ZAMARGU-4260 file (C-alpha; in steps of 0.2 Angstrom, whole numbers, plus 5000, padded with zeros to 4 digits):
<rodrens>
0) 5000/5000/5000 | 5005/5018/4997 | 5009/5028/5013 | 5001/5044/5017 | 5018/5053/5015
5) 5020/5048/4997 | 5002/5049/4991 | 5002/5068/4987 | 5009/5066/4969 | 4997/5052/4966
10) 4982/5062/4972 | 4986/5075/4959 | 4981/5064/4945 | 4966/5057/4954 | 4960/5075/4959
15) 4960/5080/4941 | 4951/5064/4935 | 4938/5066/4949 | 4935/5084/4944 | 4931/5078/4927
20) 4919/5066/4934 | 4909/5079/4945 | 4896/5084/4931 | 4893/5065/4928 | 4890/5062/4947
25) 4878/5078/4948 | 4869/5072/4933 | 4867/5054/4941 | 4861/5063/4957 | 4847/5071/4946
30) 4843/5054/4938 | 4842/5046/4954 | 4830/5059/4961 | 4819/5057/4946 | 4819/5038/4948
35) 4815/5041/4967 | 4800/5052/4961 | 4793/5037/4951 | 4796/5025/4965 | 4786/5034/4977
40) 4801/5042/4987 | 4797/5060/4984 | 4800/5065/5002 | 4818/5059/5000 | 4822/5069/4985
45) 4827/5086/4994 | 4837/5077/5006 | 4846/5067/4993 | 4850/5082/4982 | 4856/5093/4996
50) 4868/5079/5002 | 4874/5076/4985 | 4878/5094/4982 | 4887/5096/4999 | 4897/5080/4997
55) 4902/5085/4979 | 4907/5103/4985 | 4917/5095/5000 | 4926/5084/4988 | 4930/5098/4976
60) 4937/5109/4990 | 4947/5094/4998 | 4955/5090/4981 | 4959/5108/4977 | 4977/5107/4985
65) 4981/5093/4973 | 4976/5101/4957 | 4989/5115/4960 | 5007/5114/4954 | 5016/5107/4964
70) 5003/5097/4973 | 5001/5097/4992 | 5009/5084/5002 | 5002/5090/5019 | 4995/5075/5029
75) 4980/5084/5034 | 4976/5088/5016 | 4979/5070/5011 | 4967/5064/5025 | 4953/5076/5020
80) 4955/5071/5001 | 4954/5053/5006 | 4939/5056/5017 | 4930/5066/5003 | 4932/5051/4992
85) 4925/5039/5005 | 4910/5050/5008 | 4906/5051/4990 | 4907/5032/4988 | 4897/5029/5004
90) 4883/5042/4999 | 4880/5036/4981 | 4882/5017/4986 | 4871/5019/5001 | 4857/5028/4991
95) 4859/5015/4977 | 4856/5001/4991 | 4841/5011/4998 | 4832/5012/4981 | 4836/4994/4977
100) 4827/4988/4992 | 4811/4995/4985 | 4810/4981/4972 | 4804/4994/4959 | 4811/4987/4942
105) 4818/5004/4937 | 4825/5008/4954 | 4833/4991/4955 | 4841/4993/4938 | 4847/5010/4942
110) 4855/5004/4959 | 4864/4990/4950 | 4871/5002/4937 | 4876/5015/4950 | 4886/5002/4959
115) 4894/4996/4943 | 4898/5014/4937 | 4905/5019/4954 | 4917/5004/4953 | 4922/5009/4936
120) 4925/5027/4940 | 4937/5022/4954 | 4947/5011/4943 | 4951/5026/4933 | 4954/5038/4947
125) 4963/5026/4958 | 4974/5018/4945 | 4990/5026/4952 | 4987/5019/4970 | 4979/5003/4977
130) 4975/5014/4993 | 4965/5026/4982 | 4956/5012/4973 | 4950/5003/4989 | 4945/5019/4998
135) 4935/5025/4984 | 4929/5008/4977 | 4928/4999/4994 | 4910/5005/4999 | 4903/5000/4982
140) 4910/4982/4984 | 4903/4982/5002 | 4886/4987/4996 | 4887/4974/4982 | 4890/4961/4994
145) 4876/4966/5006 | 4862/4966/4992 | 4859/4947/4993 | 4860/4948/5012 | 4846/4961/5013
150) 4835/4950/5001 | 4837/4936/5014 | 4833/4947/5028 | 4817/4952/5019 | 4812/4934/5017
155) 4813/4934/4998 | 4825/4920/4994 | 4820/4920/4975 | 4836/4921/4965 | 4847/4925/4980
160) 4860/4911/4974 | 4861/4918/4957 | 4862/4936/4964 | 4876/4931/4975 | 4886/4922/4962
165) 4883/4937/4950 | 4889/4949/4962 | 4904/4939/4966 | 4908/4937/4948 | 4906/4955/4944
170) 4917/4960/4959 | 4930/4948/4954 | 4930/4954/4936 | 4931/4972/4942 | 4946/4968/4954
175) 4954/4958/4939 | 4952/4973/4928 | 4959/4985/4940 | 4974/4974/4944 | 4979/4972/4926
180) 4977/4990/4923 | 4986/4995/4939 | 5001/4984/4935 | 5001/4990/4917 | 5001/5008/4924
185) 5015/5004/4936 | 5026/4996/4922 | 5023/5012/4912 | 5028/5023/4926 | 5044/5012/4929
190) 5048/5013/4910 | 5045/5031/4910 | 5056/5034/4925 | 5070/5023/4918 | 5069/5032/4901
195) 5071/5049/4910 | 5085/5042/4920 | 5094/5036/4904 | 5090/5053/4896 | 5098/5062/4911
200) 5113/5050/4910 | 5115/5052/4892 | 5114/5071/4894 | 5127/5070/4908 | 5138/5059/4898
205) 5137/5071/4883 | 5141/5085/4895 | 5156/5075/4902 | 5162/5072/4884 | 5161/5090/4880
210) 5170/5095/4895 | 5183/5081/4891 | 5185/5087/4873 | 5187/5105/4879 | 5199/5102/4893
215) 5210/5089/4883 | 5211/5100/4868 | 5216/5114/4878 | 5229/5104/4889 | 5237/5096/4873
220) 5241/5112/4865 | 5254/5116/4879 | 5265/5100/4875 | 5262/5101/4857 | 5268/5119/4856
225) 5283/5114/4866 | 5287/5100/4854 | 5285/5110/4838 | 5295/5125/4845 | 5309/5113/4851
230) 5309/5104/4834 | 5310/5120/4824 | 5325/5125/4835 | 5334/5109/4832 | 5330/5109/4814
235) 5336/5126/4811 | 5352/5124/4821 | 5352/5142/4827 | 5356/5138/4845 | 5368/5123/4845
240) 5372/5126/4863 | 5354/5124/4868 | 5352/5107/4858 | 5352/5096/4874 | 5341/5108/4883
245) 5328/5108/4869 | 5328/5089/4867 | 5324/5088/4886 | 5310/5100/4883 | 5303/5089/4869
250) 5305/5073/4880 | 5296/5082/4895 | 5282/5087/4883 | 5280/5070/4876 | 5279/5062/4893
255) 5266/5075/4898 | 5256/5070/4883 | 5258/5052/4887 | 5252/5054/4904 | 5237/5063/4898
260) 5233/5049/4886 | 5236/5036/4899 | 5224/5045/4911 | 5211/5046/4897 | 5213/5028/4892
265) 5212/5022/4910 | 5197/5032/4914 | 5188/5025/4898 | 5193/5007/4903 | 5186/5009/4920
270) 5170/5017/4914 | 5168/5001/4903 | 5173/4989/4917 | 5188/4983/4906 | 5202/4988/4918
275) 5212/4973/4924 | 5222/4972/4940 | 5237/4961/4941 | 5243/4951/4955 | 5262/4947/4958
280) 5275/4948/4971 | 5285/4964/4975 | 5294/4972/4989 | 5287/4987/4997 | 5304/4996/5000
285) 5309/4994/4982 | 5293/5002/4976 | 5295/5017/4988 | 5313/5020/4985 | 5311/5019/4966
290) 5296/5030/4966 | 5305/5043/4977 | 5321/5042/4966 | 5311/5046/4951 | 5303/5061/4958
295) 5318/5068/4968 | 5325/5078/4953 | 5308/5086/4948 | 5305/5091/4966 | 5323/5098/4967
300) 5320/5108/4951 | 5306/5118/4961 | 5317/5120/4976 | 5307/5106/4986 | 5314/5092/4996
305) 5306/5074/4994 | 5307/5063/5010 | 5302/5046/5012 | 5299/5034/5027 | 5296/5016/5029
310) 5289/5009/5045 | 5298/4993/5043 | 5317/4989/5044 | 5316/4972/5035 | 5310/4969/5018
315) 5291/4968/5016 | 5285/4957/5002 | 5267/4959/4996 | 5257/4952/4982 | 5247/4964/4971
320) 5249/4976/4957 | 5265/4986/4960 | 5262/4995/4943 | 5245/5002/4948 | 5251/5006/4965
325) 5265/5016/4959 | 5254/5025/4946 | 5243/5031/4961 | 5258/5037/4971 | 5265/5045/4955
330) 5249/5055/4953 | 5249/5060/4971 | 5267/5066/4971 | 5265/5075/4955 | 5250/5085/4962
335) 5260/5088/4978 | 5275/5095/4968 | 5263/5105/4958 | 5253/5113/4972 | 5268/5115/4985
340) 5277/5132/4982 | 5290/5129/4995 | 5295/5116/5009 | 5295/5097/5009 | 5285/5083/5002
345) 5284/5067/5012 | 5280/5049/5006 | 5276/5037/5020 | 5273/5019/5019 | 5268/5005/5031
350) 5261/4988/5029 | 5257/4980/5047 | 5251/4963/5048 | 5232/4961/5049 | 5226/4943/5052
355) 5232/4933/5037 | 5236/4949/5026 | 5245/4966/5027 | 5236/4983/5028 | 5246/4993/5016
360) 5245/5012/5018 | 5254/5024/5006 | 5253/5043/5011 | 5259/5058/5002 | 5259/5074/5013
365) 5263/5091/5006 | 5265/5109/5012 | 5254/5117/5000 | 5239/5129/5002 | 5227/5115/5007
370) 5210/5112/5000 | 5194/5122/5003 | 5178/5113/5008 | 5170/5118/4991 | 5185/5111/4981
375) 5185/5095/4992 | 5167/5091/4986 | 5173/5090/4967 | 5191/5084/4971 | 5188/5066/4963
380) 5176/5071/4949 | 5182/5068/4932 | 5187/5083/4921 | 5185/5095/4937 | 5198/5106/4945
385) 5198/5112/4963 | 5193/5130/4956 | 5194/5140/4941 | 5210/5148/4948 | 5218/5131/4950
390) 5213/5127/4932 | 5220/5143/4925 | 5236/5142/4935 | 5241/5123/4935 | 5231/5116/4920
395) 5228/5097/4919 | 5214/5087/4914 | 5208/5084/4932 | 5208/5065/4929 | 5223/5060/4939
400) 5214/5059/4956 | 5198/5051/4948 | 5209/5037/4940 | 5219/5035/4956 | 5203/5033/4967
405) 5195/5021/4955 | 5211/5010/4954 | 5212/5010/4973 | 5194/5004/4974 | 5197/4991/4960
410) 5211/4984/4971 | 5198/4983/4986 | 5205/4999/4995 | 5201/5017/4994 | 5210/5034/4992
415) 5206/5047/5005 | 5212/5065/5009 | 5214/5076/5024 | 5216/5094/5022 | 5212/5112/5028
420) 5215/5128/5019 | 5233/5134/5023 | 5238/5118/5031 | 5243/5107/5016 | 5235/5090/5011
425) 5238/5072/5015 | 5232/5059/5003 | 5232/5041/5009 | 5230/5025/4999 | 5224/5010/5010
430) 5222/4993/5003 | 5223/4975/5010 | 5236/4964/5001 | 5241/4946/5005 | 5259/4943/5009
435) 5271/4940/4995 | 5286/4928/4992 | 5303/4935/4989 | 5309/4934/4971 | 5324/4939/4961
440) 5313/4944/4946 | 5315/4962/4940 | 5300/4971/4945 | 5300/4982/4930 | 5303/4999/4938
445) 5321/5000/4930 | 5325/4998/4912 | 5342/4994/4905 | 5347/4999/4887 | 5359/4985/4881
450) 5369/4988/4865 | 5366/4976/4850 | 5380/4964/4847 | 5380/4966/4828 | 5372/4975/4814
455) 5354/4969/4811 | 5342/4970/4797 | 5325/4977/4803 | 5308/4978/4794 | 5296/4991/4801
460) 5278/4989/4796 | 5266/5004/4800 | 5253/5012/4789 | 5257/5030/4796 | 5272/5039/4788
465) 5275/5049/4804 | 5277/5032/4814 | 5289/5025/4801 | 5300/5040/4802 | 5299/5040/4821
470) 5305/5022/4821 | 5319/5026/4809 | 5325/5041/4820 | 5324/5030/4836 | 5334/5016/4827
475) 5347/5028/4820 | 5359/5027/4834 | 5360/5008/4832 | 5365/5009/4814 | 5353/4995/4809
480) 5349/4991/4791 | 5331/4997/4790 | 5317/4994/4778 | 5299/5000/4779 | 5282/4994/4773
485) 5266/5004/4774 | 5254/4989/4775 | 5253/4971/4778 | 5253/4966/4759 | 5269/4976/4755
490) 5277/4968/4771 | 5273/4951/4766 | 5281/4954/4748 | 5297/4961/4756 | 5298/4946/4768
495) 5296/4934/4754 | 5311/4942/4744 | 5325/4944/4757 | 5329/4939/4775 | 5327/4950/4790
500) 5333/4948/4808 | 5318/4957/4816 | 5301/4963/4811 | 5293/4978/4820 | 5274/4976/4816
505) 5260/4989/4820 | 5245/4979/4826 | 5231/4991/4819 | 5232/4994/4801 | 5219/4995/4787
510) 5217/4980/4775 | 5226/4966/4784 | 5231/4971/4802 | 5247/4966/4811 | 5240/4950/4818
515) 5234/4943/4801 | 5250/4948/4793 | 5260/4938/4806 | 5248/4923/4804 | 5251/4923/4785
520) 5270/4925/4788 | 5271/4910/4800 | 5261/4900/4788 | 5273/4903/4774 | 5288/4893/4769
525) 5298/4909/4765 | 5315/4914/4773 | 5307/4924/4787 | 5294/4911/4793 | 5302/4910/4810
530) 5309/4928/4811 | 5306/4937/4828 | 5291/4949/4826 | 5289/4963/4839 | 5271/4970/4839
535) 5266/4987/4845 | 5250/4996/4847 | 5240/5008/4858 | 5228/4994/4864 | 5235/4988/4881
540) 5221/4977/4886 | 5226/4960/4891 | 5215/4952/4878 | 5222/4962/4864 | 5240/4958/4869
545) 5237/4940/4870 | 5229/4941/4853 | 5246/4947/4847 | 5255/4932/4854 | 5242/4920/4848
550) 5245/4927/4830 | 5263/4922/4832 | 5272/4938/4838 | 5287/4935/4849 | 5286/4951/4859
555) 5275/4966/4861 | 5277/4985/4865 | 5265/4998/4870 | 5263/5015/4860 | 5271/5027/4860
560) 5287/5018/4858 | 5300/5022/4870 | 5318/5021/4864 | 5324/5011/4879 | 5310/4998/4878
565) 5312/4996/4859 | 5331/4993/4862 | 5328/4980/4875 | 5315/4971/4864 | 5328/4971/4849
570) 5341/4964/4861 | 5329/4950/4867 | 5324/4947/4849 | 5342/4945/4843 | 5349/4936/4858
575) 5353/4917/4858 | 5340/4913/4871 | 5325/4921/4862 | 5314/4906/4865 | 5316/4907/4884
580) 5316/4926/4884 | 5303/4936/4894 | 5288/4944/4886 | 5288/4963/4889 | 5274/4970/4901
585) 5258/4974/4891 | 5257/4991/4898 | 5264/5008/4897 | 5277/5015/4909 | 5271/5026/4923
590) 5278/5043/4924
</rodrens>
C-alpha cells in the first residue's frame, strides 16, 4: 500500500480525474432523484439532492490542493481528500442500496448500474494507487455484497443464489480489471522513470564528453607547442648550445602528453569495466625507493625536498599490482609538487600485519595551500579542478585523482584525503594485500638499454608515415639496416624476397592488420617464417596483447614507443636465448 507521506503526487492525477467526473455524478444525482419520484420516494428527494451537492462541494474543496502545481503533500490535506472520496462512495452506494430495496424494476436497475459505474470510475481515478482504489471503490464492493443479504433478511429467497454468484463474479471481474490496469500503469511509470534516468545519464555523459574534449584539447596544446617549438630550434640549428636543453623540453612534453593519454585511456577502461588488476610479488621498500628516486629531481628543480619513510626495517613482500600502486603514488606526488610552492613533500609507507594479510598504507603529505571545503566536494570528479583559479594556474585534465581513486577501489581499497586551507594536504591510499614471496625477478621499475652485438636487418611495418619516420629516427643510433612497409601486403612481399633479423609490426592497420600479417608470415615457407616479430599498438588490454602472441608475435610493446624499451626488445629478439626470453609487460610506463 502507498503511505500517506508519498500519496500527494498520486492524488494530483486522481484529483484531476475526479474533477472531470463531477458533472457526471451531479447528473446521476438528478437521475436518481427522478427515479425516486417514480418509485414513490418523493420526500427523500430534497434530502438526497442537498447531500449530493454538499458532498460534491466538499470533495471539490478537499481535492483543490492537489490540482495545484506542485501538489500538496500535507498529511491533513491528504486525509481530507481521502475522506471526501470515501464520503462520495458511501453516499451514492448507500442511496443505490436504499432504492434497490424498493424492488421497483427501474430503481433496481438504476441501483445496480450506480454500483457498477462507481466501481468503474474508481478504477480510473485510483489507477495510480491501490489505497485510492480501495478507499473509493471499497464502499461499492461492500454494498454489492450486502444486496443478497438484505434479500434474505426480507424473506425473499428468490434468485438469491444467482444474485450472490453474479455479484461475486462482477466484483472479481472488476478487481481483475483493476489489477491488470494497475500493473500496466506501474510498468509504464517504471519505464518512463527509467527512460528519464537514461536521458539524464546520456545528457550528463554528453556534458562530460564535451568537458573532456574542451579540457583535453586545451591541455594538449601546451606540450604540442613545446614539441613544435623545440623541433624547429633543432632543425634550424640556430642555437647549438641549447640542443640538449631543447631535446629535454621535447621529451618532457612527450611524457606530459603520454600521461594525459594514459589517464584518458584508464578512465575510459574503468567506465567500461575493462580495467584489469594484476597480482604478483613485489617488495614494498623497492617500490617506495624507486618512486622517490624518480621524483627527487623534479622536486629539486622547484626547490622542494622529497622525503620518504618506511615503518619497517626488514623487507616487506606483498602480492598485488605494483604498477598500479606506483601509478597512484606518482599522481599524488606529481600533484604535491605542483601545488607546493616551498617546503617538503613526504612519502610514508607502512604495511602492518592484519590477520592473514597486510594493511598497506601509502601517504603523500605536502605543504601546499590546502584544499577548501568547496573544492573538496569535486576533488575526485572527472574533468574537474579544485577551482577556476587552479585550472588557469596549473592546468591538467583533472583525471589524475579520479583514476587513482578508481584504481584503489578496483584493488579493494580506497583513496582518502585530509586537508584544511593553509595547512597542506595528506592523501592516503589504503588497501589490504596478501603477503608475497621473495623473488629475484625484475619488478619492471628500472630499464636497461643494452647495446646490440651486431648490425641487424629490421623491417618496420606501419601504415602511418610519421610512425615509420619516428622508428627510423629511434633506430638511427643503432645503425641497423632498416626497411619499411606501409601495409601488411607490402610487408609480406618484402619478407618473401629477402631475409630480416627482426620485424617491427604495427597491430592496427587498414586492410590486413598486424595479427593477420603475422599469421600469414608464420604459415609461409619463406626465409622469414620464423623471424622474431615485435608487435606494437596503443591497445593495452590483456585480451588484445594475448591476441598478438596468439597470432605468432614473439614480443609486444605499447605505443608510444619508448627508445629504451624498443632497444631492449631488439636485444631480446636477437639474443641466443630468444625462446626462453621474457615477454615485455603489456602496459605503458608510469611517469
